[in-house]
C-alpha positions in Angstrom: 104.0 104.5 135.6 107.7 104.6 134.9 108.4 104.9 138.6 106.3 101.8 139.2 108.2 100.0 136.5 111.6 100.9 138.0 110.4 99.7 141.4 109.2 96.5 139.8 112.7 95.9 138.3 114.3 96.3 141.7 111.8 94.0 143.3 112.3 91.3 140.7 116.1 91.4 141.3 115.7 91.2 145.0 113.1 88.4 144.8 115.8 85.9 143.8 118.7 86.4 146.2 119.8 82.8 146.0 119.9 82.6 142.2 123.6 82.0 141.2 125.6 81.4 138.1 126.1 83.1 134.7 122.4 83.5 133.9 121.8 85.1 137.3 124.7 87.5 136.8 123.3 88.4 133.3 119.8 88.9 134.8 121.1 91.2 137.5 123.3 93.2 135.1 120.4 93.6 132.7 117.9 94.6 135.3 120.4 97.2 136.7 120.8 98.7 133.2 117.0 98.7 132.8 116.6 100.4 136.2 119.1 103.0 135.2 117.3 103.6 131.9 113.9 103.9 133.6 115.3 106.4 136.1 116.8 108.4 133.3 113.5 108.4 131.5 111.7 109.6 134.7 114.3 112.4 135.0 113.9 113.4 131.4 110.1 113.5 131.6 110.2 115.6 134.8 112.6 118.0 133.1 110.3 118.2 130.1 107.4 118.9 132.3 109.2 121.7 134.1 110.2 123.3 130.8 106.6 123.2 129.6 105.4 124.7 132.8 108.0 127.5 132.4 106.8 128.1 128.8 103.2 128.2 130.0 104.2 130.8 132.5 105.8 132.9 129.7 102.6 132.6 127.6 100.5 133.7 130.6 102.7 136.7 131.3 102.7 137.6 127.6 98.9 137.4 127.4 98.6 139.6 130.5 101.1 142.1 129.1 99.3 142.3 125.8 96.0 142.9 127.5 97.5 145.8 129.6 99.1 147.2 126.4 95.8 147.1 124.5 94.0 148.9 127.4 96.7 151.6 127.6 96.9 152.1 123.9 93.1 152.3 123.6 92.9 154.9 126.4 95.8 156.9 124.9 94.3 157.0 121.4 90.9 158.0 122.7 92.5 160.8 124.8 94.6 162.0 121.8 91.5 162.0 119.5 89.4 163.8 122.0 92.1 166.4 122.6 92.4 167.0 118.8 96.0 165.8 118.8 97.8 166.0 115.4 97.9 162.9 113.3 101.6 162.5 113.8 101.1 162.2 117.5 98.4 159.5 117.0 100.7 157.7 114.7 103.5 157.9 117.3 101.3 156.2 119.9 100.5 153.4 117.4 104.2 153.0 116.5 105.2 152.8 120.2 102.5 150.2 120.8 103.7 148.1 117.8 107.2 148.2 119.2 106.1 147.0 122.6 104.1 144.2 121.0 107.1 143.1 119.0 109.1 142.9 122.2 106.5 140.7 123.9 106.3 138.5 120.8 110.1 138.2 120.7 110.1 137.0 124.3 107.5 134.3 123.5 109.4 133.4 120.3 112.7 132.9 122.2 110.9 130.8 124.9 109.2 128.7 122.2 112.6 128.1 120.5 114.3 127.1 123.8 111.4 124.8 124.8 111.2 123.1 121.4 115.0 122.5 121.5 114.6 120.9 124.9 111.7 118.7 123.8 112.7 117.9 120.2 113.9 114.3 120.7 111.2 112.3 119.1 111.0 111.2 115.4 113.1 109.6 112.7 116.8 110.1 112.1 118.6 107.3 110.5 121.9 107.7 108.7 124.6 106.9 107.1 127.5 105.5 105.1 128.2 102.3 106.9 124.8 100.9 106.4 121.6 100.1 108.4 119.3 97.2 108.9 118.3 96.4 112.4 115.2 97.8 114.1 115.4 101.1 115.7 114.9 104.8 115.2 117.7 107.4 115.2 120.6 105.5 113.8 123.8 107.0 112.7 126.7 105.6 110.7 129.2 105.8 113.5 127.3 103.6 115.9 124.8 101.5 113.9 121.0 101.4 113.9 119.5 102.6 117.2 122.9 103.3 118.7 122.1 105.8 121.4 125.6 106.5 122.7 124.8 109.9 124.2 125.7 113.4 123.5 129.4 112.8 123.0 128.7 110.4 120.2 125.9 111.9 118.2 128.2 113.5 115.7 127.4 117.1 116.5 130.3 117.8 118.8 133.0 118.5 116.2 132.8 121.5 113.9 135.1 122.7 111.1 135.5 126.4 110.1 134.7 127.2 106.5 137.9 127.7 104.4 138.3 130.6 102.0 137.6 128.1 99.2 134.5 126.8 101.0 133.2 130.4 101.4 133.8 131.2 97.7 131.9 128.1 96.6 129.1 128.5 99.1 128.6 132.1 98.2 128.2 131.1 94.5 125.6 128.5 95.5 123.8 131.1 97.6 123.7 133.8 94.9 122.6 131.3 92.1 125.8 131.4 90.0 126.4 127.7 90.7 124.4 124.7 91.9 125.0 122.2 94.7 125.2 118.5 94.6 122.7 116.3 96.5 123.1 115.7 100.2 125.5 113.1 101.5 124.7 112.2 105.1 127.5 111.0 107.3 127.4 110.2 111.1 124.7 112.6 112.3 121.2 111.0 112.5 119.4 113.9 110.8 118.2 112.1 107.7 114.8 113.7 108.2 116.3 117.2 107.8 118.7 116.4 104.9 115.9 114.5 103.0 113.8 117.6 103.4 116.5 119.9 102.0 116.9 117.5 99.1 113.1 117.6 98.6 113.2 121.4 98.3 116.1 121.0 95.9 114.0 119.0 93.4 112.6 122.1 91.7 114.0 125.4 90.6 111.5 127.2 92.8 112.5 125.2 95.8 116.2 125.8 95.2 115.6 129.5 94.8 113.6 129.5 98.0 116.5 128.0 99.9 118.8 130.6 98.3 116.5 133.5 99.2 116.9 132.6 102.9 120.7 132.5 103.0 123.0 135.5 102.6 126.7 136.2 103.2 127.4 139.0 105.8 130.8 140.7 105.3 130.4 142.4 108.6 130.0 139.1 110.5 132.1 137.0 108.1 129.3 134.5 108.3 126.3 133.1 106.4 123.0 134.3 107.8 120.3 131.7 107.5 116.6 132.6 108.1 114.6 129.8 109.8 111.2 130.0 111.4 110.2 129.1 114.9 107.2 127.2 116.1 104.9 130.2 115.6 106.3 130.9 112.1 108.3 134.0 113.2 111.7 134.3 111.4 114.9 133.7 113.2 118.3 134.8 111.7 121.1 132.3 112.6 124.7 133.1 112.0 126.8 130.2 110.6 130.6 130.2 110.5 131.3 126.5 110.5 129.8 123.1 109.6 129.5 119.8 111.3 132.7 117.8 110.7 130.6 114.6 110.7 127.7 116.1 108.9 126.6 116.5 105.3 129.4 117.0 102.9 127.6 116.7 99.6 129.9 118.6 97.2 132.2 116.4 95.1 135.4 118.4 95.0 137.2 115.8 92.7 140.0 113.4 93.5 137.8 111.6 96.1 137.5 114.8 98.2 134.1 116.0 99.5 133.2 119.3 101.0 130.3 121.2 102.5 127.6 122.7 100.3 124.8 125.1 101.0 122.8 122.2 102.6 125.7 122.0 105.1 125.0 125.6 106.0 121.4 124.9 106.6 122.2 121.8 108.6 124.5 123.8 110.9 121.9 126.5 111.3 119.1 124.1 112.2 121.5 122.4 114.7 122.2 125.8 116.3 118.4 126.5 116.4 117.7 123.1 118.1 120.8 123.1 120.3 123.1 120.8 118.5 122.5 117.5 120.4 118.8 117.7 119.6 119.5 117.6 115.9 119.4 113.8 115.5 116.0 112.1 115.6 113.4 114.6 114.3 110.5 114.8 111.9 110.3 116.1 108.3 107.1 118.1 109.2 109.1 120.1 111.8 111.9 120.6 109.3 109.5 121.9 106.7 108.0 124.3 109.1 111.4 125.6 110.2 112.5 126.1 106.6 109.3 127.6 105.2 107.5 129.1 108.1 104.3 127.3 107.0 102.5 125.6 109.9 101.3 122.1 109.7 102.3 120.6 106.3 99.9 117.8 105.4 100.8 114.2 106.4 99.4 111.0 105.0 100.0 107.7 106.6 99.1 104.0 106.2 96.7 103.8 109.1 93.1 103.0 108.3 89.9 102.7 110.3 87.6 99.7 110.9 84.7 98.7 113.0 81.6 100.4 114.1 83.4 103.3 115.8 86.2 103.5 113.2 89.0 102.2 115.3 92.4 103.1 114.0 94.6 100.3 112.7 97.8 100.0 110.8 97.0 98.4 107.5 100.1 99.5 105.5 97.9 100.8 102.7 97.4 104.3 101.3 94.0 105.2 100.1 93.4 106.3 96.5 92.9 109.8 97.8 96.2 109.7 99.7 98.1 108.4 96.6 96.6 111.3 94.6 97.8 113.7 97.3 101.4 112.3 97.0 101.3 112.3 93.2 100.0 115.8 92.9 102.5 117.2 95.4 105.4 115.6 93.5 104.0 117.0 90.2 103.6 120.5 91.7 107.3 120.5 92.8 106.4 120.6 96.5 108.8 118.9 99.0 107.8 115.3 99.8 109.6 113.1 102.3 108.8 109.5 103.2 109.8 107.8 106.5 110.0 104.2 107.5 109.3 104.6 111.2 106.3 102.3 111.8 106.8 100.4 108.6 106.2 96.6 108.3 109.6 95.0 108.7 108.3 91.8 110.2 109.6 89.6 107.4 112.8 91.6 106.7 113.7 94.8 105.0 114.3 93.8 101.4 112.6 95.4 98.4 113.1 92.6 95.8 111.7 94.3 92.7 113.8 97.5 93.0 116.1 99.3 90.6 118.9 101.5 91.9 120.6 104.2 89.8 124.1 103.3 88.8 124.3 105.9 86.0 126.0 109.1 86.8 123.7 111.0 84.4 120.9 110.6 86.9 122.7 113.0 89.3 120.7 115.7 87.5 118.2 116.6 90.2 116.1 118.7 87.8 115.1 115.7 85.7 114.1 112.9 88.1 112.1 111.2 85.4 115.3 110.1 83.7 116.8 108.9 87.0 116.0 105.2 86.4 116.4 103.7 83.0 117.6 100.5 81.3 121.2 101.2 82.1 120.5 100.8 85.8 120.7 97.7 88.0 117.7 95.8 89.3 117.7 93.4 92.2 117.3 93.0 95.9 118.0 96.2 98.0 117.6 97.0 101.7 115.1 99.6 102.9 116.5 101.2 106.0 114.4 101.2 109.1 113.8 104.4 111.1 115.0 106.4 108.1 113.8 109.2 105.8 113.9 109.3 102.0 113.1 112.1 99.5 110.3 111.2 97.1 111.4 112.4 93.6 109.1 110.7 91.2 106.0 108.5 91.1 104.0 106.7 88.4 101.2 104.1 88.3 103.6 101.2 89.4 106.6 102.7 91.1 107.9 105.3 93.5 111.4 106.7 93.0 113.3 107.8 96.1 116.6 109.3 97.1 118.4 108.0 100.1 120.3 110.9 101.9 123.2 108.5 102.5 124.0 109.0 98.8 123.9 105.3 98.3 121.7 102.2 99.0 122.7 98.8 100.4 122.2 95.5 98.7 120.3 92.8 100.5 123.5 91.4 102.0 124.2 94.8 103.6 127.0 95.9 101.2 127.2 99.3 99.5 125.4 99.0 96.2 127.7 101.6 94.6 124.8 103.7 93.4 124.0 107.4 93.9 121.2 106.9 96.4 118.3 106.9 93.9 116.1 103.8 94.1 112.8 102.9 92.5 110.5 100.5 94.4 107.0 99.2 93.7 104.0 101.0 95.2 103.3 97.8 97.2 106.8 98.0 98.9 106.3 101.7 99.4 103.1 101.1 101.3 104.7 98.2 103.3 107.8 100.1 104.4 106.9 103.8 104.3 104.2 104.3 106.9 104.3 108.1 106.7 104.6 110.7 103.9 105.1 114.3 104.8 104.1 116.9 102.1 105.2 120.5 102.3 103.2 123.4 101.2 103.5 125.2 97.9 106.8 127.0 97.5 106.1 130.6 98.4 
């Protein structure tokens, strides 16, 4: 289909050879860019197909190897039992078989991780400090909404080594002797991942879970982060630096900001995906990588109608879905909302919103107190193609945290808040087409 589209673009350009002037030049230039983009898409899809085929081959070989191993072990055990072999010999056969199975599983695990990294380029990933507003998915602060400048401009190229002071502070956060500040996204379009980390940070259990999967290694002089691959198998990732243009959530005083434990996780996940695949992902995938739990529930605003129940986008959550979201927040489970697919047809302004301008609300453990009479109400932008952490909900309102660590006023200027914003349920349904709910904290 894409090949036909590319051919059609070329034909349309050649069909008007006598067309001259500025409009003709603009048409030819635009069609050439479109042709180039379509060719790139074809190449990308073919590359993805080849990677899937290679992964399928690994699975087929693994299945065959396991079947051979099962047959060999079964025969060996029967022979050992018939011969009256001592129990220790039987146990040795089982141990050897288990080791071989682990090796097969490890190969599949590595292949899955490499394939996922190659294919993980679909989802939401807006960022950052300079604001957002136009349509598009995968924006970052350095280039504006939908700015797809390529690998050199996605923010993941530059890394900074942890200083001795960083290591001291991060080790304290990892061992529980100090806390970390909320995330503060910068130029990398990984809002989906940072919002998920912030979601885990809403409860003491979630914070402890994150701590339990990070440790400092004196031998490696690195933080070791345990993430989980597509199959839920743990993967240990060594982290010695952080993204220069990534999260720097800790307020160091004097206007300085620095990496916190969430920066360690961000770098680990980037290494897991292959750096340039970090922007533009999905909260559900981030939750699975962090927790190892497969398939966290997702609720969305699509409904059904007609005799056959045709799916349509009605921008409404059912009572049951609202109950799911409410219960998850009440239980302290991670909840992340995304605006991809939201209704931005008449703009992106939530007019009956209240943003937090009171520093006391920086206390993550008490989100109920985040919005009060000291805060400022008015018209605020809801960013398209972006992810927010859901931190509280009541009968009328939903309270969110923007991983930018601020919100924008209707005119696009920085509201000077701390990223916490309360909007009506009606606006939540309108703009947030999908809500990802993590499992119970193990």
